[in-house]
C-alpha positions in Angstrom: 141.9 100.6 66.5 142.1 98.3 69.6 142.2 100.2 72.9 145.0 99.4 75.4 142.4 97.9 77.7 141.1 95.5 75.1 144.7 94.7 74.0 145.6 93.8 77.5 142.5 91.6 77.9 143.4 89.8 74.7 146.9 89.1 76.2 146.0 88.2 79.8 143.4 85.8 81.0 141.5 86.4 84.3 143.0 83.1 85.5 146.6 84.3 84.9 146.0 87.5 86.8 144.1 86.2 89.7 146.3 83.1 90.2 149.3 85.4 90.7 147.6 86.5 93.9 145.4 83.7 95.0 145.5 79.9 94.9 142.8 78.7 92.5 141.2 75.3 92.3 139.4 73.9 89.3 135.6 73.8 89.7 134.1 72.5 86.5 134.8 75.0 83.7 135.5 77.7 86.3 137.9 78.2 89.2 137.3 78.9 92.9 139.3 80.1 95.9 138.9 81.6 99.3 138.1 85.3 98.7 141.2 87.5 99.1 138.9 90.5 100.0 137.3 89.1 103.2 137.9 86.4 105.8 136.2 83.1 105.0 136.8 79.4 105.6 135.0 77.9 102.6 135.7 79.1 99.0 133.0 81.4 97.7 135.2 83.3 95.3 134.7 82.1 91.7 136.6 83.0 88.4 135.1 82.4 85.0 137.7 82.2 82.2 134.9 82.2 79.5 133.6 85.6 80.6 136.9 87.0 82.0 135.3 87.8 85.3 135.3 87.0 89.0 132.7 87.2 91.7 132.5 86.4 95.4 129.2 85.2 96.7 130.3 86.1 100.2 131.1 89.8 99.9 129.6 90.5 96.5 132.8 91.9 95.0 133.2 91.1 91.3 134.5 92.4 88.0 137.3 91.9 85.5 141.1 91.9 85.6 141.3 95.6 86.1 138.9 95.9 89.0 140.6 92.9 90.6 144.1 94.5 90.5 142.6 97.9 91.6 141.0 96.2 94.6 143.9 93.9 95.7 146.6 96.4 95.2 144.7 99.4 96.6 145.2 101.5 93.5 143.2 103.4 90.9 142.4 102.3 87.4 145.4 104.1 86.0 147.7 102.2 88.3 146.0 98.9 87.5 146.4 99.7 83.8 150.1 100.2 84.1 150.6 97.0 86.1 148.7 94.9 83.6 150.2 96.6 80.6 153.7 95.7 81.9 152.6 92.2 82.6 151.1 91.8 79.1 153.9 93.5 77.3 151.6 96.2 76.0 153.0 99.7 75.3 150.8 102.5 76.4 150.7 105.3 73.8 152.6 108.5 74.3 149.4 110.5 74.2 147.7 108.4 76.7 146.3 110.1 79.7 147.6 107.2 81.8 151.2 108.5 81.5 150.5 111.3 83.9 153.1 111.4 86.8 150.8 111.0 89.8 152.3 110.8 93.3 152.6 107.0 93.4 154.2 106.8 90.0 156.8 109.4 90.9 157.6 107.6 94.2 158.0 104.3 92.4 160.4 106.0 89.9 162.4 107.5 92.7 162.8 104.2 94.5 163.7 102.4 91.3 166.4 105.0 90.6 167.7 104.6 94.2 167.9 100.9 93.8 169.8 101.2 90.5 172.2 103.7 92.2 172.8 101.4 95.2 173.4 98.4 92.9 175.9 100.5 90.9 177.8 101.5 94.0 178.0 97.9 95.2 179.4 96.7 91.9 182.2 99.2 92.4 182.9 98.1 96.0 184.7 94.7 95.8 185.2 94.8 99.6 181.4 94.9 100.2 180.9 92.2 97.6 183.5 90.0 99.3 181.8 90.4 102.6 178.5 89.2 101.2 180.2 86.3 99.4 181.9 85.4 102.7 178.5 85.4 104.4 177.5 82.7 101.9 175.6 84.6 99.3 176.3 84.0 95.6 176.6 86.7 93.0 173.4 85.4 91.4 171.5 85.8 94.6 172.9 89.3 95.1 171.8 90.2 91.6 168.4 88.6 91.9 167.5 90.4 95.1 169.1 93.6 93.8 171.3 94.1 96.9 173.2 97.4 96.9 175.3 99.7 99.0 174.7 103.2 100.3 178.1 105.0 100.5 179.4 106.8 103.6 178.3 110.2 102.4 175.7 112.7 103.5 174.2 113.5 100.2 175.4 110.9 97.6 171.9 109.6 96.7 170.4 113.1 97.1 172.7 114.4 94.5 172.1 111.5 92.2 168.3 111.9 92.3 168.6 115.6 91.7 170.3 114.8 88.4 167.1 112.9 87.5 165.0 116.1 88.2 163.2 114.7 91.3 162.1 117.3 93.9 163.2 117.3 97.5 159.7 116.9 98.6 159.1 113.8 96.5 162.5 112.2 97.5 161.6 112.8 101.2 158.1 111.3 100.6 159.8 108.2 99.3 161.5 107.8 102.7 165.1 108.5 101.4 165.8 111.9 102.9 165.9 113.3 106.4 165.4 117.0 107.0 168.1 118.5 109.3 169.0 121.9 110.5 171.2 122.4 107.5 168.8 120.9 105.0 168.3 117.4 103.6 170.6 114.5 103.9 170.5 110.8 103.0 168.7 108.5 105.4 170.9 105.6 104.4 174.7 105.9 104.7 177.4 103.3 104.9 174.9 100.5 104.7 174.2 97.3 102.7 170.9 97.9 101.1 168.1 95.4 100.7 165.2 96.6 98.5 161.7 95.7 99.9 159.2 95.1 97.1 155.4 94.9 96.9 153.6 91.9 95.6 154.3 93.0 92.0 158.0 93.3 92.6 158.1 97.1 92.6 160.5 98.6 95.2 158.6 100.4 97.9 161.2 100.6 100.7 164.7 99.6 101.9 166.3 97.9 104.9 169.9 99.0 105.4 172.5 97.0 107.4 175.4 98.9 108.8 178.8 98.1 107.1 181.4 98.5 108.2 180.5 98.9 111.8 182.1 102.2 113.0 184.8 101.9 115.6 184.8 104.0 118.8 181.5 105.7 117.8 180.4 108.3 120.4 176.8 107.2 119.9 175.3 103.7 119.4 174.7 102.9 115.8 171.7 100.8 114.8 172.5 97.6 113.1 169.6 98.0 110.7 167.8 101.1 109.5 164.5 100.7 107.7 162.5 103.1 105.5 159.7 105.0 107.3 156.1 104.2 106.4 155.1 106.0 103.2 152.3 106.2 100.7 153.8 103.0 99.2 155.1 101.2 102.3 153.2 100.0 105.3 155.4 97.5 107.3 152.4 95.7 108.7 151.2 94.9 105.2 154.3 93.9 103.3 156.5 90.8 103.7 160.1 90.9 102.4 160.5 88.4 99.5 156.7 87.9 99.1 156.9 88.8 95.4 159.4 86.1 94.7 157.9 83.5 97.1 154.2 83.5 96.2 154.5 81.1 93.3 156.6 78.7 95.4 154.1 79.0 98.3 151.3 77.9 96.0 153.4 75.0 94.5 154.8 73.7 97.8 151.6 74.5 99.8 153.6 76.1 102.6 155.2 79.3 103.7 158.5 79.4 105.6 158.7 82.5 107.8 162.1 83.9 108.8 163.0 87.2 110.5 165.9 88.8 108.6 167.0 89.7 105.1 170.1 87.5 105.1 168.0 84.6 106.4 165.6 85.0 103.5 168.3 85.4 100.8 170.1 82.3 102.1 166.9 80.3 102.3 165.9 81.1 98.7 169.5 80.3 97.6 169.1 76.9 99.4 166.1 76.1 97.3 163.4 77.2 99.8 161.8 79.7 97.5 158.6 79.7 99.6 160.3 81.7 102.3 159.2 85.2 103.4 160.5 87.5 106.1 158.9 89.8 108.6 162.0 92.0 108.5 162.3 92.4 112.2 158.7 93.6 112.6 156.0 91.7 114.5 153.9 89.4 112.4 150.5 90.9 111.8 147.1 89.7 110.7 147.7 91.4 107.3 150.9 89.5 106.8 149.0 86.2 107.5 146.3 87.3 105.1 148.9 87.7 102.3 150.2 84.2 103.0 146.7 82.6 103.2 146.1 83.6 99.6 148.3 80.7 98.7 148.6 78.3 101.7 147.3 77.6 105.2 150.6 76.0 106.2 153.2 78.1 108.0 156.7 76.9 109.2 158.3 79.4 111.6 162.1 79.4 111.3 163.2 82.1 113.7 166.5 82.4 115.6 167.0 79.8 118.3 167.6 82.5 121.0 165.0 83.8 123.5 164.0 86.7 121.2 163.3 84.2 118.4 161.3 82.1 120.7 159.1 85.0 121.8 158.6 86.1 118.2 157.6 82.6 117.2 155.0 82.6 120.0 153.5 85.9 119.0 153.3 84.9 115.3 151.9 81.5 116.2 149.0 82.8 118.2 147.8 85.0 115.3 148.3 82.2 112.7 146.5 79.6 114.8 143.5 81.9 115.4 143.3 82.3 111.6 142.9 78.5 111.2 146.5 78.0 109.9 148.7 74.9 110.5 151.7 76.3 112.4 154.9 74.4 112.9 158.4 75.3 113.9 161.7 74.3 112.3 164.0 74.1 115.3 167.6 75.1 114.6 170.7 74.2 116.7 171.4 76.7 119.5 173.3 79.8 118.4 172.4 79.4 114.8 169.9 81.5 112.7 168.7 80.3 109.4 171.5 82.1 107.4 174.2 80.7 109.7 172.7 77.2 109.5 172.5 77.2 105.7 176.1 78.5 105.4 177.4 75.9 107.8 175.7 73.0 106.3 172.6 73.1 104.1 171.5 69.7 105.5 171.0 71.4 108.9 168.4 73.7 107.3 166.7 70.9 105.3 166.5 68.6 108.2 165.0 71.3 110.4 162.3 71.8 107.9 161.8 68.1 107.5 161.6 67.4 111.2 159.3 70.4 112.0 157.0 70.1 115.0 153.7 71.7 115.7 154.3 74.9 117.6 152.4 73.7 120.7 154.2 70.4 120.8 157.5 72.2 120.4 156.9 74.6 123.2 155.6 71.9 125.5 158.8 69.8 124.9 161.0 72.8 125.4 159.3 73.8 128.7 159.5 70.2 129.9 163.2 70.1 129.2 163.8 73.4 131.0 161.5 72.8 133.9 161.8 69.3 135.4 159.6 70.2 138.4 156.0 69.3 137.5 154.3 72.1 139.6 156.6 74.7 138.0 156.0 73.2 134.6 152.2 73.5 135.2 152.6 77.2 135.8 154.7 77.6 132.7 152.3 75.7 130.6 149.4 77.9 131.8 151.4 81.0 130.9 153.0 79.9 127.6 150.9 77.1 126.1 147.3 77.7 127.1 147.1 81.0 125.1 148.1 79.0 121.9 145.6 76.2 122.6 142.9 78.9 123.2 143.8 80.5 119.9 143.1 77.2 118.0 140.1 77.5 115.8 139.4 73.8 115.7 137.8 72.1 118.7 139.3 68.8 117.6 142.8 70.3 117.6 142.1 71.8 121.1 141.1 68.3 122.3 144.3 66.8 120.9 146.5 69.3 122.7 144.5 69.1 125.9 145.3 65.4 125.9 149.0 66.1 125.2 149.3 68.6 128.0 147.5 66.3 130.4 150.1 63.5 129.6 153.0 65.9 130.1 151.7 67.1 133.4 150.4 63.7 134.5 146.9 65.0 135.3 143.4 64.2 134.0 142.3 65.8 130.8 139.3 67.4 132.5 141.6 69.4 134.8 143.4 70.8 131.7 140.0 71.7 130.1 138.9 73.5 133.2 142.1 75.4 133.4 141.8 76.3 129.7 138.2 77.6 130.3 139.4 79.6 133.3 142.3 81.0 131.4 140.0 82.1 128.5 137.6 83.8 130.9 140.5 85.7 132.6 142.0 86.8 129.4 139.1 87.6 127.2 140.5 91.0 126.2 143.9 89.6 125.5 142.5 86.7 123.5 140.4 89.1 121.4 143.6 90.5 119.9 144.0 87.2 118.2 140.5 86.0 117.6 138.6 89.2 116.6 138.6 89.3 112.8 139.9 92.4 111.1 137.2 94.7 109.9 136.4 93.9 106.3 134.2 95.6 103.8 131.1 93.3 103.4 128.4 94.3 101.0 125.3 95.1 103.1 123.1 92.1 103.0 119.6 92.6 101.5 117.3 90.0 102.9 115.5 88.0 100.1 112.5 85.8 100.4 112.8 82.2 99.3 110.7 83.1 96.2 113.1 85.8 95.2 116.1 83.5 95.7 114.5 80.8 93.5 113.5 83.4 90.9 117.1 84.6 90.7 118.3 81.0 90.2 115.9 80.5 87.3 116.9 83.8 85.7 120.5 82.8 86.0 120.0 79.4 84.4 118.0 80.8 81.5 120.5 83.7 80.9 123.4 81.1 81.1 121.7 78.7 78.7 120.9 81.5 76.2 124.7 81.9 75.7 125.4 78.1 75.7 126.1 76.4 72.4 124.3 74.1 72.2 121.9 74.8 75.2 120.9 72.0 77.5 117.5 73.5 77.9 114.4 74.3 75.8 114.8 78.0 76.4 111.5 79.3 74.9 109.6 76.7 76.9 111.5 77.6 80.1 110.8 81.3 79.6 107.1 80.6 79.0 106.9 78.5 82.2 108.8 81.0 84.2 106.5 83.9 83.1 103.4 81.8 84.0 104.6 80.8 87.5 106.3 84.1 88.4 103.6 86.3 86.8 106.2 88.6 85.2 107.5 89.4 81.7 110.9 87.8 81.3 112.3 90.4 78.9 111.2 93.3 81.1 112.8 91.7 84.2 116.1 90.9 82.5 116.3 94.4 80.9 116.2 95.9 84.4 119.1 93.7 85.6 122.5 95.5 85.7 125.4 93.9 83.7 127.2 93.0 86.9 124.1 91.4 88.4 123.5 89.5 85.2 127.0 88.1 85.3 126.6 87.1 89.0 123.3 85.2 88.2 125.0 83.4 85.3 128.1 82.5 87.4 126.0 81.2 90.3 124.0 79.1 87.8 127.2 77.6 86.3 128.4 76.8 89.8 125.2 75.2 91.1 123.9 73.3 88.1 126.8 71.5 86.5 125.0 68.4 85.3 123.5 69.3 81.9 121.6 66.0 81.6 119.6 66.9 84.8 119.1 70.6 84.0 115.6 70.3 82.6 114.5 68.3 85.7 116.1 70.8 88.0 114.4 73.7 86.3 111.1 71.9 86.7 111.8 71.3 90.4 112.7 75.0 90.8 109.5 76.1 89.1 107.5 73.9 91.4 109.3 75.3 94.4 108.8 78.9 93.1 105.0 78.2 92.7 104.8 76.7 96.2 106.6 79.7 97.7 104.4 82.2 95.9 101.2 80.3 96.8 102.3 80.1 100.5 102.9 83.8 100.5 99.4 84.3 99.1 97.9 81.9 101.6 99.5 83.7 104.5 98.1 87.0 103.2 94.6 85.5 102.6 94.6 84.0 106.1 95.3 87.4 107.6 92.4 88.9 105.6 90.1 86.0 106.5 90.7 86.7 110.2 90.1 90.4 109.7 86.8 89.7 107.9 85.7 87.2 110.6 86.6 89.7 113.3 84.4 92.4 111.6 81.5 89.8 111.0 81.8 90.4 107.2 80.1 87.1 106.0 80.6 87.8 102.3 84.4 88.6 102.7 84.9 85.7 105.1 83.3 83.3 102.6 85.4 84.6 99.8 88.8 84.4 101.7 87.9 81.0 103.1 87.4 79.6 99.6 90.6 81.3 98.5 92.5 79.7 101.3 91.1 76.3 100.6 92.0 76.5 96.9 95.6 77.7 97.7 96.0 75.0 100.3 94.8 72.3 97.8 97.3 73.4 95.2 100.2 73.6 97.7 99.3 70.0 98.8 99.3 68.9 95.2 102.8 70.4 94.6 104.1 68.7 97.7 102.5 65.4 96.8 103.9 65.5 93.2 107.4 65.1 94.5 106.7 61.7 96.0 104.6 60.4 93.1 
């Protein structure tokens, strides 16, 4: 009988699973990407469809579809099994140990039941539906984003969830209850409910917009109330709409970033499915890391008011320091994205089409507001230099130094000096943007060049042993390897772990793609290996020769001198053979 794990692996390829989180590029018979587990500029993360595995040569993470989902979702094997079983359409047996109701499972169930309840209430409230339709949403959008309504009652959801036999403690852990002096009551009341989902589309939290706005209220009522942080929900790590936008971000190679729920819903409805929202929270490095799995291009489309401008600046500094291309879609004054789309969709589309780099945009804005050149200089130093300092590329920095110099009518050198002075003055502030987040990186074990070459040869032979047909005379390659390395091939490979073996093979596949040249490359590697081993021996013999000479041991001195001469001669022969 096929196990659930094997059944899932038959249904899902490693490429299908990984590409739903990371933008993959073809690399011969494999795929590559920038690693989603650590910060890097060049792709060192490889996926092998043939073996159903992945490996990062930067941080040494690797495994199959299950370990990938465990790692990227921050869950255990049981959670990964459930996600992948659902994706593959595989039913987990009733007697399976994986059906246990652990804490996360229960919280997901509670939030799903709450979403269904809020959707049901909205379906019965035509006045709320009319309000949403009047705001520009369609019924299809309301349904797709599972918008609901929390009634004006203290314990409506609480009562509903109790009928499903969920405990008070678990409902509170899900962020849906508040404990008062008279017991528990619903956190969300009289609010339009927007479910917030994780990257897999599972509801983890809510944002509730007050409706209707109470009249003559004795105390101010918050326009929006959001779920508190829970086991499932960390606001600095989740972007609203990310689960629906990630495919479009990959396809369009850009992410449009807005602030609010209505902005996002209207943007998706307008065909900009690559839109995500920060939901009123500050943009974080974790948010940008989510986006960078699929694209390095970010378009900020915040409100045109001062608060929107400040939010754009904060987000831009982080994104620029991460090496992203950051532009801004400028909307007419008084309009947020939702308003602009409702008024005329062409306003939105033109704003995206005519986007400007964030630094150029702010420079133009400051110049418009501050005609006095000296006052403009102070504003540029305050508002623009932090963004230029955050740029990772020195070429980009030079470009904007030139643009600033033109605007201020000063020499470029003056701007460079001011930029250097600003950076020195604000080292601690700049570190907020430029210091990378702490990542797990496998402790590096320093290898000699001989060990590195030996591993490459092992990888090639192990790879070719599985190839059909091989591009190498394997018995001959093993014989030559054993002679040069002075080891038993079978004994060495028997001691290599399964994961290390896979890594050696994958690295060989990546590095030696031309099968016609493989024999020649193996010969070159063997020569290099012999040279490295001989040079290590020569270094050791020279140390012993000096010790023998220092102790006036003529016999030992003669022996080590002869040994050094023979080693030097063979090393010279190897070096010369490359030019013959």
